[in-house]
C-alpha atoms as one frame of an Amber mdcrd trajectory, in Angstrom:
protein
  77.771 130.608 126.332  79.378 131.710 123.102  77.790 132.093 119.722  78.756
 130.222 116.598  79.259 132.563 113.651  80.144 129.897 111.107  78.291 130.170
 107.833  77.075 127.058 106.091  77.831 126.982 102.387  75.854 125.088  99.827
  78.251 122.601  98.332  77.224 120.312  95.527  79.354 117.244  94.985  78.897
 114.891  92.058  79.798 111.244  92.341  79.233 108.298  90.092  78.434 105.156
  92.053  78.576 101.870  90.207  78.207  98.212  90.967  79.650  95.441  88.832
  79.232  91.698  88.790  80.764  89.065  86.570  78.865  85.789  86.631  81.198
  82.998  87.672  80.637  81.282  84.304  81.028  84.498  82.299  83.857  85.148
  79.867  86.674  86.898  81.756  88.244  88.477  78.664  84.923  89.944  77.514
  84.234  91.218  81.040  87.687  92.841  81.167  87.190  94.517  77.782  83.759
  95.907  78.701  84.985  97.048  82.121  87.989  98.793  80.594  85.756 100.590
  78.077  83.440 101.784  80.840  86.343 102.885  83.050  87.673 104.994  80.157
  84.286 106.714  79.869  84.256 107.181  83.628  87.715 108.779  83.546  86.677
 111.130  80.725  83.702 112.381  82.750  86.149 113.906  85.244  83.759 113.026
  88.067  84.725 111.336  91.319  83.268 107.917  91.810  83.052 104.668  93.674
  82.924 101.302  91.970  82.348  98.086  93.890  81.354  94.604  92.976  82.129
  90.945  92.641  84.389  90.094  89.730  84.545  86.327  90.397  88.131  86.071
  89.177  90.594  84.027  91.214  93.501  86.481  91.398  95.640  83.890  93.175
  95.859  82.165  89.762  97.669  85.200  88.328 100.651  83.121  87.158  98.577
  80.123  86.050  95.522  81.522  84.277  96.037  83.897  81.337  92.631  85.571
  81.777  93.418  86.432  85.408  96.826  87.739  84.337  95.256  89.916  81.626
  92.633  91.256  84.037  95.254  92.308  86.592  97.534  93.824  83.956  94.762
  95.836  82.286
């Protein structure tokens, strides 16, 4: 049997983990504005992150619904 001479290093990783939810009756434009503001802060922190959630916006209506179009284009 051989020996393993690998040395473990202490590595500290920082992540921001966020969850978002837009109520299906909520204002899409307001949600988009608040989300964009928070994403800018997130970007400025220079920290890796994961964001997941339920936006409740029908993206298939991209060409028919201005709020969906604005959300995608933001």
